[in-house]
C-alpha positions as CSV (number, residue, x, y, z in Angstrom):
1,M,28.4,33.6,-31.0
2,V,30.8,34.0,-28.1
3,I,27.6,32.9,-25.3
4,P,26.9,29.4,-26.7
5,L,29.9,28.5,-27.4
6,L,31.1,29.0,-23.5
7,I,28.0,27.2,-22.5
8,V,29.4,24.1,-24.6
9,A,32.4,24.4,-23.5
10,F,31.4,24.5,-20.2
11,Y,29.6,21.7,-20.7
12,L,32.5,19.7,-22.5
13,V,34.5,20.4,-20.1
14,M,31.9,18.9,-17.2
15,G,31.8,16.2,-18.9
16,F,35.6,15.4,-19.3
17,K,36.2,16.3,-15.6
18,Y,33.4,14.0,-14.1
19,S,33.1,11.3,-16.6
20,G,35.5,8.8,-15.0
21,P,35.2,5.9,-13.7
22,V,33.7,5.1,-10.6
23,T,36.3,5.4,-7.5
24,K,36.7,3.2,-4.9
25,D,35.7,6.1,-2.4
26,E,32.3,6.2,-4.4
27,L,31.7,2.5,-4.2
28,N,32.1,2.6,-0.5
29,Q,29.5,5.5,0.3
30,K,27.0,4.6,2.6
31,F,24.5,7.4,2.1
32,V,21.4,5.3,3.3
33,V,21.6,6.9,6.5
34,I,17.9,5.7,8.0
35,N,15.5,2.8,7.1
36,P,14.0,3.7,3.7
37,L,11.1,1.5,4.7
38,D,9.2,0.9,8.1
39,L,9.9,-3.0,8.6
40,S,6.9,-3.8,10.7
41,Q,5.1,-3.5,7.7
42,I,7.0,-5.6,5.8
43,K,7.4,-9.4,5.2
44,G,9.8,-10.0,2.7
45,F,12.3,-9.3,-0.1
46,S,13.2,-10.5,-3.4
47,K,17.3,-11.0,-3.6
48,Y,19.5,-9.1,-5.7
49,R,19.8,-11.2,-8.7
50,S,16.3,-13.0,-8.5
51,C,14.0,-14.4,-10.8
52,M,11.1,-12.7,-9.8
53,G,9.5,-10.2,-11.9
54,H,11.0,-9.1,-15.0
55,D,14.1,-8.5,-16.4
56,Y,16.0,-5.3,-14.4
57,R,19.5,-4.9,-15.4
58,G,22.1,-1.8,-17.0
59,P,25.4,-1.7,-16.5
60,L,26.9,-2.4,-13.3
61,V,28.9,0.5,-11.4
62,D,32.3,-1.7,-11.7
63,S,31.4,-4.3,-14.3
64,E,29.2,-4.0,-17.8
65,K,25.7,-5.4,-17.7
66,E,25.5,-9.1,-16.6
67,S,24.8,-11.6,-19.6
68,T,21.6,-13.0,-19.1
69,P,18.1,-11.8,-17.9
70,R,18.2,-11.6,-13.9
71,S,16.5,-8.8,-11.4
72,M,18.7,-6.8,-9.9
73,K,16.3,-4.6,-8.1
74,H,14.3,-6.0,-4.6
75,Y,10.5,-6.3,-4.8
76,V,9.4,-6.0,-1.0
77,K,7.0,-8.0,-0.2
78,V,4.1,-6.5,2.6
79,K,2.3,-8.3,5.0
80,E,-0.6,-9.6,4.3
81,E,-2.4,-7.3,5.9
82,L,-1.1,-4.9,3.7
83,G,-1.9,-6.0,0.2
84,G,-4.0,-4.0,-2.2
85,K,-3.9,-1.3,0.7
86,N,-3.2,1.9,-0.9
87,G,-1.9,5.1,1.6
88,V,-0.5,2.8,4.1
89,V,2.7,1.6,3.5
90,K,5.4,4.2,3.8
91,A,8.6,5.2,1.4
92,I,10.8,7.0,3.9
93,A,13.6,9.1,2.9
94,P,16.8,7.1,3.6
95,F,18.8,11.0,3.9
96,N,19.1,14.7,3.2
97,G,18.5,15.2,-0.1
98,R,16.0,16.1,-3.1
99,I,13.5,14.3,-5.1
100,S,15.8,14.6,-8.2
101,N,13.4,12.7,-10.9
102,F,10.0,11.1,-11.5
103,E,11.4,8.3,-14.5
104,K,9.3,9.5,-17.3
105,K,10.1,6.2,-19.5
106,D,8.8,3.6,-16.8
107,P,6.0,2.1,-18.9
108,E,3.5,1.6,-15.9
109,R,4.0,5.5,-14.9
110,K,0.6,7.2,-13.5
111,P,0.3,10.4,-11.2
112,Y,-0.3,8.0,-8.5
113,D,2.4,5.1,-9.5
114,Q,6.0,6.7,-9.7
115,Q,9.4,5.5,-10.2
116,V,11.0,8.0,-7.9
117,W,14.5,8.9,-7.7
118,L,16.3,10.6,-4.5
119,T,19.7,11.6,-4.9
120,P,21.8,12.3,-1.5
121,D,23.3,15.9,-0.4
122,T,26.8,15.8,-1.3
123,G,29.8,17.7,-0.5
124,D,30.0,18.9,-3.8
125,P,26.6,20.6,-5.3
126,V,28.5,21.0,-8.9
127,S,29.6,17.8,-9.5
128,P,27.0,15.5,-11.4
129,R,28.8,12.4,-10.4
130,L,25.6,10.8,-7.8
131,W,24.1,8.2,-6.4
132,H,20.4,7.4,-6.3
133,F,18.0,5.8,-3.8
134,V,14.7,4.8,-5.8
135,F,11.7,3.6,-5.2
136,F,8.9,1.8,-7.9
137,H,5.4,2.2,-7.5
138,I,4.9,5.4,-4.8
139,D,1.8,7.1,-4.7
140,V,4.2,10.5,-3.9
141,R,3.1,13.3,-1.6
142,D,1.2,15.8,-3.8
143,D,3.5,18.5,-2.3
144,L,6.5,17.3,-3.6
145,K,8.1,17.5,-7.0
146,E,11.3,16.9,-9.1
147,G,13.9,19.2,-7.1
148,S,12.3,18.9,-3.6
149,P,14.4,18.6,-0.9
150,V,13.9,15.9,1.8
151,K,14.7,14.7,5.1
152,A,16.1,11.5,6.8
153,G,13.3,9.7,7.7
154,E,10.5,12.2,5.9
155,V,7.9,10.0,4.7
156,I,7.8,11.0,0.9
157,G,4.7,8.8,0.0
158,T,2.9,5.6,0.0
159,A,3.2,2.1,-2.1
160,Y,0.4,1.8,-4.9
161,M,-1.3,-1.4,-3.9
162,T,-4.1,-1.6,-5.9
163,R,-2.0,-2.4,-9.5
164,G,-2.7,-5.3,-11.8
165,P,-5.8,-6.9,-12.7
166,Q,-7.2,-7.9,-10.5
167,N,-6.1,-4.2,-8.7
168,F,-4.4,-5.9,-6.0
169,T,-0.8,-6.6,-4.9
170,D,1.3,-7.7,-2.3
171,N,4.7,-5.4,-3.5
172,F,6.8,-2.7,-4.3
173,D,10.2,-2.5,-5.3
174,M,13.5,-0.6,-4.8
175,A,16.9,-0.3,-6.3
176,V,20.0,1.8,-6.3
177,K,21.5,3.7,-8.9
178,F,25.0,5.8,-10.2
179,T,24.7,8.7,-12.6
180,R,27.9,10.5,-14.2
181,P,28.2,12.2,-17.6
182,G,28.5,9.9,-20.5
183,A,27.8,6.5,-19.1
184,S,24.0,5.2,-18.7
185,P,22.8,4.7,-14.8
186,A,24.9,2.5,-13.5
187,I,23.4,-0.5,-11.0
188,D,24.3,-1.4,-7.6
189,F,23.9,-3.8,-4.8
190,P,21.7,-1.6,-2.0
191,M,22.9,-2.8,1.1
192,D,26.3,-1.9,-0.2
193,H,25.2,1.5,0.6
194,F,23.7,1.3,3.8
195,S,25.0,2.4,6.9
196,D,25.7,0.1,9.6
197,E,22.9,1.7,12.2
198,V,20.6,0.5,9.3
199,L,22.3,-2.6,8.7
200,S,21.8,-3.5,12.4
201,E,18.3,-3.1,12.1
202,Y,17.7,-5.3,9.2
203,A,20.1,-7.9,10.8
204,K,17.5,-8.0,14.3
205,V,15.0,-9.5,11.7
206,G,17.4,-11.7,9.9
207,I,18.0,-10.1,6.8
208,T,22.0,-9.3,5.9
209,P,24.2,-8.2,2.5
210,E,25.1,-12.2,2.7
211,N,21.6,-13.5,2.4
212,M,19.7,-10.3,0.7
213,T,21.9,-11.2,-2.6
214,I,22.7,-14.2,-5.3
215,S,26.0,-14.6,-6.9
216,K,26.6,-14.2,-10.1
217,E,28.4,-17.3,-10.7
218,Y,25.2,-19.0,-9.5
219,R,23.1,-17.2,-11.5
220,D,25.2,-17.3,-14.6
221,Q,24.7,-20.8,-14.6
222,N,21.1,-21.0,-13.5
223,S,18.8,-19.2,-16.1
224,C,15.6,-17.1,-15.0
225,P,13.1,-18.9,-17.4
226,T,11.1,-16.3,-19.2
227,T,7.6,-15.7,-20.7
228,G,8.4,-14.4,-23.7
229,E,6.2,-10.9,-22.9
230,S,8.4,-8.1,-22.3
231,L,7.8,-4.7,-20.1
232,G,9.8,-1.8,-22.5
233,G,12.0,-4.6,-24.0
234,D,12.7,-6.0,-20.4
235,V,11.2,-9.7,-20.3
236,Y,9.0,-11.0,-17.5
237,F,9.9,-14.3,-15.9
238,T,7.9,-17.2,-15.1
239,P,5.7,-17.5,-12.1
240,N,8.0,-19.4,-9.5
241,T,8.4,-21.0,-6.4
242,D,12.4,-21.4,-5.7
243,P,12.8,-20.4,-2.1
244,N,16.4,-19.0,-3.0
245,D,14.5,-16.1,-4.9
246,M,13.1,-15.0,-1.2
247,I,14.1,-14.2,2.1
248,F,11.8,-13.3,4.6
249,L,12.1,-11.6,8.2
250,Q,12.6,-13.6,11.3
251,T,10.8,-12.2,14.3
252,P,13.1,-10.4,16.8
């Protein structure tokens, strides 16, 4: 009985020690040190809090879940000639770290269509307080498993682009999350964690943190129209042509 009790005590102590609110230092971490995308393959992005795709919310790193449906991730729209083509559009490790999770609760999950979480190395290998960069709809390399190390700039797989009823799509997704004991995974704006060098790459094609997000105040006052259908409990948005939902790369 002694060993099981010690194990329980260990996890209780770890949970208490590491379960506090996200700190200012954690919020300011710039762990994306390499561009996760090859921008020569990309046409544009949906904005943070857009009405694209389906509702994607959760608790935020510094506040509660926002009140109405909105997409708090980015859809990555590829160039026209790459739509519907598998094995081409690169997903790149944005830091030295590891593959921490293939999300098994993703209702669209298939062996060649994964939601993959990449977790950066930290100065405290024991700490369960972790940032994650998340790719959606990725055909991950066969040699990479949960726990596999990755190096900054390493291509971990390619976007799975033959999704949907017509076996064709022109987009995949990316997001950033933070996990800690006793709390659900929290969402944050990805570009808040890009290094200055990565931000400069985006600035050269006209993409900035300011024009990649829709304010909470605007979205609270301008609700996303929904279809009534849902994906794993997240309602779908009606197809829309609101130019405020997307931003497109400019030619340098």
